[in-house]
C-alpha positions as CSV (number, residue, x, y, z in Angstrom):
1,M,3.7,-0.9,-10.8
2,T,1.5,-1.3,-7.7
3,V,0.3,-4.2,-5.6
4,T,-3.1,-4.2,-3.9
5,I,-3.5,-5.7,-0.4
6,A,-7.2,-5.8,0.5
7,D,-8.3,-2.2,0.2
8,R,-4.8,-0.7,0.0
9,V,-2.8,0.1,-3.1
10,I,0.9,0.0,-2.4
11,G,3.5,1.8,-4.6
12,G,2.8,4.3,-7.3
13,G,3.2,7.3,-5.0
14,R,0.6,6.0,-2.5
15,P,1.2,6.4,1.2
16,T,3.8,4.2,2.8
17,Y,2.4,0.9,4.0
18,V,3.5,0.5,7.6
19,I,3.6,-3.0,9.0
20,A,4.0,-3.6,12.7
21,E,5.7,-6.9,13.1
22,I,4.5,-8.7,16.2
23,G,6.2,-11.9,15.2
24,L,6.8,-13.9,18.4
25,N,6.9,-10.9,20.7
26,H,3.6,-12.0,22.1
27,N,5.6,-14.8,23.9
28,G,2.7,-17.2,23.3
29,D,0.2,-15.0,25.1
30,V,-3.0,-14.0,23.3
31,E,-3.6,-11.0,25.6
32,I,-0.1,-9.6,24.8
33,A,-0.8,-10.1,21.1
34,K,-4.0,-8.1,21.5
35,Q,-2.2,-5.3,23.4
36,L,0.3,-5.1,20.5
37,I,-2.4,-4.9,18.0
38,D,-3.9,-2.0,20.0
39,V,-0.4,-0.4,20.0
40,A,-0.3,-0.7,16.2
41,R,-3.8,0.8,15.8
42,A,-3.1,3.7,18.1
43,A,0.2,4.5,16.2
44,G,-1.6,4.6,12.8
45,A,0.1,1.5,11.3
46,D,-1.7,-0.2,8.4
47,A,-1.1,-3.9,9.3
48,V,0.2,-6.3,11.9
49,K,2.2,-9.4,11.1
50,F,2.8,-12.6,12.9
51,Q,4.9,-15.7,12.3
52,K,3.4,-19.2,11.8
53,R,5.4,-22.4,12.0
54,T,4.8,-26.1,12.2
55,P,7.5,-26.6,14.8
56,E,8.3,-30.2,13.8
57,I,9.0,-29.0,10.2
58,A,10.3,-25.5,10.6
59,T,12.8,-26.2,13.4
60,P,16.2,-27.1,12.0
61,E,17.1,-30.7,13.1
62,H,20.4,-29.6,14.7
63,M,18.5,-27.1,16.9
64,R,15.7,-29.3,18.2
65,D,17.3,-30.7,21.3
66,V,19.4,-27.6,22.2
67,P,18.4,-26.5,25.8
68,R,16.6,-23.1,26.0
69,E,16.1,-21.1,29.1
70,T,12.6,-19.7,29.1
71,P,10.1,-18.1,31.5
72,W,8.5,-21.6,31.8
73,G,11.8,-23.3,32.7
74,T,14.5,-25.0,30.7
75,M,13.2,-26.9,27.7
76,S,14.4,-28.1,24.3
77,Y,14.3,-25.5,21.5
78,L,11.6,-27.6,19.8
79,D,9.4,-27.6,22.9
80,Y,10.0,-23.8,23.2
81,R,8.8,-23.4,19.6
82,R,5.7,-25.4,20.4
83,R,5.0,-23.3,23.6
84,V,4.9,-20.0,21.8
85,E,3.0,-21.1,18.7
86,F,-0.6,-20.0,18.3
87,G,-3.3,-22.5,17.1
88,R,-6.4,-22.0,15.0
89,E,-8.7,-20.7,17.8
90,Q,-6.0,-18.3,19.0
91,Y,-5.4,-17.0,15.5
92,I,-9.1,-16.5,15.0
93,E,-9.2,-14.4,18.2
94,I,-6.2,-12.2,17.4
95,G,-7.2,-11.9,13.7
96,D,-10.7,-10.7,14.6
97,H,-9.2,-8.3,17.1
98,A,-6.9,-6.9,14.3
99,T,-9.8,-6.6,11.8
100,M,-12.0,-4.8,14.3
101,A,-9.1,-2.4,14.9
102,G,-9.1,-1.6,11.2
103,L,-5.8,-3.3,10.5
104,H,-4.8,-5.8,7.9
105,W,-3.2,-8.9,9.5
106,F,-1.1,-11.7,8.0
107,A,1.9,-13.8,8.9
108,S,5.1,-15.3,7.7
109,P,4.5,-19.0,7.1
110,W,7.7,-21.0,7.6
111,D,6.5,-24.2,6.0
112,V,3.8,-25.4,3.5
113,P,1.3,-26.7,6.1
114,S,1.5,-23.2,7.6
115,V,0.5,-21.7,4.3
116,D,-2.6,-23.9,4.3
117,F,-3.3,-23.0,7.9
118,L,-3.2,-19.2,7.0
119,E,-5.2,-19.7,3.8
120,D,-8.0,-21.4,5.8
121,L,-8.1,-18.2,7.9
122,N,-8.4,-16.1,4.7
123,V,-5.4,-13.8,5.3
124,V,-5.1,-10.8,2.9
125,A,-1.5,-11.5,2.0
126,H,1.6,-13.5,2.9
127,K,5.0,-12.5,4.1
128,V,8.2,-14.4,3.3
129,A,10.8,-14.1,6.0
130,S,14.4,-13.6,4.8
131,A,15.3,-17.0,6.1
132,S,12.7,-18.6,3.8
133,L,13.7,-16.8,0.6
134,T,15.5,-19.9,-0.7
135,D,12.7,-22.3,0.2
136,T,11.4,-23.0,-3.3
137,E,8.7,-25.4,-2.1
138,L,7.3,-22.7,0.2
139,L,7.5,-20.1,-2.5
140,Q,5.6,-22.3,-5.0
141,A,2.9,-22.9,-2.4
142,L,2.6,-19.1,-1.8
143,R,2.4,-18.4,-5.5
144,A,-0.4,-20.9,-5.8
145,T,-2.6,-19.0,-3.3
146,G,-2.9,-16.1,-5.7
147,K,-2.4,-13.7,-2.8
148,P,0.0,-10.7,-2.6
149,V,3.4,-11.8,-1.3
150,I,5.8,-9.5,0.6
151,L,9.4,-10.9,0.2
152,S,12.2,-9.9,2.6
153,T,15.7,-10.1,1.1
154,G,18.0,-10.3,4.1
155,M,20.8,-12.9,4.2
156,S,20.4,-13.4,0.5
157,T,22.4,-12.8,-2.7
158,I,21.1,-11.1,-5.8
159,E,21.2,-14.5,-7.6
160,Q,19.0,-16.0,-4.8
161,I,16.6,-13.1,-5.1
162,D,16.5,-13.7,-8.9
163,L,15.5,-17.3,-8.3
164,A,12.9,-16.4,-5.7
165,L,11.2,-14.0,-8.0
166,D,11.3,-16.5,-10.9
167,T,9.4,-18.8,-8.6
168,L,7.0,-16.3,-7.1
169,G,6.4,-14.2,-10.1
170,T,6.5,-10.4,-10.0
171,D,2.8,-9.4,-10.6
172,R,1.8,-9.6,-6.9
173,T,5.2,-9.3,-5.1
174,I,6.6,-6.5,-3.0
175,L,10.3,-6.7,-2.3
176,M,11.6,-5.6,1.1
177,H,15.3,-4.6,1.4
178,A,16.6,-6.0,4.7
179,T,19.7,-6.9,6.6
180,S,19.1,-9.8,9.0
181,T,21.2,-8.9,12.0
182,Y,19.4,-8.3,15.3
183,P,19.8,-5.5,16.2
184,M,21.3,-4.1,13.0
185,E,24.1,-1.6,13.0
186,S,23.9,1.4,10.7
187,A,27.0,0.4,8.8
188,E,25.0,-2.7,7.6
189,A,21.9,-0.9,6.5
190,N,23.0,-0.4,2.9
191,L,19.9,1.7,2.1
192,K,21.2,2.3,-1.5
193,M,20.0,-1.3,-2.1
194,I,16.5,0.1,-2.3
195,A,17.4,1.8,-5.6
196,T,19.4,-1.2,-6.7
197,L,16.4,-3.5,-6.3
198,R,14.1,-1.0,-7.9
199,D,16.3,-0.7,-11.0
200,R,17.0,-4.5,-11.3
201,Y,13.4,-5.6,-10.9
202,A,11.6,-2.8,-12.8
203,G,8.0,-2.5,-11.8
204,V,8.3,-4.4,-8.5
205,P,7.5,-2.2,-5.5
206,V,10.4,-2.1,-3.0
207,G,10.1,-1.4,0.7
208,Y,12.3,-1.8,3.8
209,S,12.2,-4.2,6.7
210,G,14.4,-2.9,9.5
211,H,15.9,-4.5,12.6
212,E,17.9,-1.5,13.8
213,R,17.6,0.5,17.0
214,G,15.9,3.9,16.6
215,L,14.0,5.5,13.7
216,Q,16.6,7.3,11.5
217,I,17.3,4.4,9.1
218,S,13.6,3.5,8.6
219,L,12.8,7.2,8.0
220,A,15.6,7.5,5.5
221,S,14.3,4.5,3.6
222,V,11.0,6.4,3.0
223,A,13.0,9.4,1.7
224,L,14.8,7.0,-0.7
225,G,11.5,5.7,-2.0
226,A,10.5,2.7,0.2
227,V,6.8,2.0,-0.5
228,A,6.4,-0.1,2.7
229,V,8.2,-0.1,6.1
230,E,8.2,-3.0,8.5
231,R,9.4,-2.9,12.1
232,H,9.2,-5.3,15.0
233,I,7.1,-3.9,17.9
234,T,7.1,-4.8,21.6
235,L,5.5,-3.6,24.8
236,D,8.9,-3.4,26.4
237,R,12.4,-4.0,24.9
238,A,13.4,-5.6,28.2
239,M,10.9,-8.4,27.9
240,W,12.2,-12.0,27.5
241,G,12.5,-13.2,23.9
242,S,14.9,-13.0,21.0
243,D,13.4,-10.1,19.1
244,H,12.4,-7.6,21.8
245,A,15.8,-5.8,21.8
246,A,15.5,-4.9,18.1
247,S,11.9,-3.8,18.4
248,L,10.1,-0.5,18.8
249,E,8.2,0.3,21.9
250,P,4.7,1.9,21.6
251,A,6.0,5.5,21.7
252,G,8.7,4.7,19.1
253,L,6.1,3.2,16.7
254,E,3.9,6.2,17.1
255,R,6.8,8.5,16.2
256,L,7.8,6.4,13.3
257,V,4.4,6.6,11.7
258,R,4.1,10.3,12.4
259,D,7.4,11.1,10.9
260,I,6.8,8.9,7.8
261,R,3.7,10.9,7.1
262,V,5.7,14.2,7.5
263,I,8.4,12.9,5.1
264,E,5.7,11.8,2.5
265,E,4.3,15.3,2.6
266,A,7.7,17.0,2.4
267,L,8.8,14.9,-0.7
268,G,6.3,16.8,-2.8
269,D,6.0,16.2,-6.6
270,G,9.4,17.5,-7.9
271,V,7.8,20.4,-9.8
272,K,9.4,23.7,-9.0
273,R,7.0,26.4,-8.1
274,V,6.8,29.6,-6.0
275,Y,4.6,28.9,-3.0
276,P,2.2,31.5,-1.7
277,G,4.2,31.7,1.6
278,E,7.3,32.9,-0.4
279,L,5.5,35.9,-1.9
280,A,6.0,38.2,1.1
281,P,9.7,37.4,1.6
282,M,10.2,37.8,-2.1
283,A,8.7,41.3,-2.1
284,K,10.8,42.2,0.9
285,L,14.1,40.6,-0.1
286,R,14.4,40.4,-3.9
287,R,16.0,43.5,-5.3
288,V,16.3,42.6,-9.0
289,G,13.3,41.1,-10.8
290,A,13.4,38.3,-13.5
């Protein structure tokens, strides 16, 4: 089974769909967001992704008044969330920038009003963050859009994934294996889950959303059949913010996309053949014929 996002077919042996997750790594600055879009374009990614919240709804009540040290001074966690959230005009600006760069763009809505907000901007797809997998109201709203949905499965049980897919449906859904630790250690990657998800939800394309340092695990996911790969990106891992340390810098994203394309080519089609380049060594080295 395949899922189509705008002009791209995902799954079914097509090229891996590479999502550069900007998230909140723009730190509330449109110019940084544009720079990150340019990084994604230069690296050859297919899409950029943001996060969209209505802070008064999406911020857990017990977190709202917790003090947060920020570049703008000490403020409550709720005020921090308000400070880094983009509004309609800002999203139009960064969305147009992404479209002009030839990239798909969409976001993870964290609440139902954010779904409506993104639908008004005519995004090509929606992403469900791992933390939102159990939010049935949100999933119902996403299903009602009729758009493709990319569902991350971190911090979730198989039973919770079953219920999420029952709510979303499987005809326009891409599952993303994920482990929601930041940064993730290799012992927690559990990449064999890609095959487990593929077998359990037959016909649903399965990708990988990674939060690890480095590239090896993401590249291994492609060798194991991931149809999409999502990684956070940043201009500098030393920047202030919660996700920068688990993100790829521009050179890292460029290497990731380059090596994914090499792996895709190297996987081949599984049909044994003698390649033209083997003929000369065969003539030189093989003593006994068939």
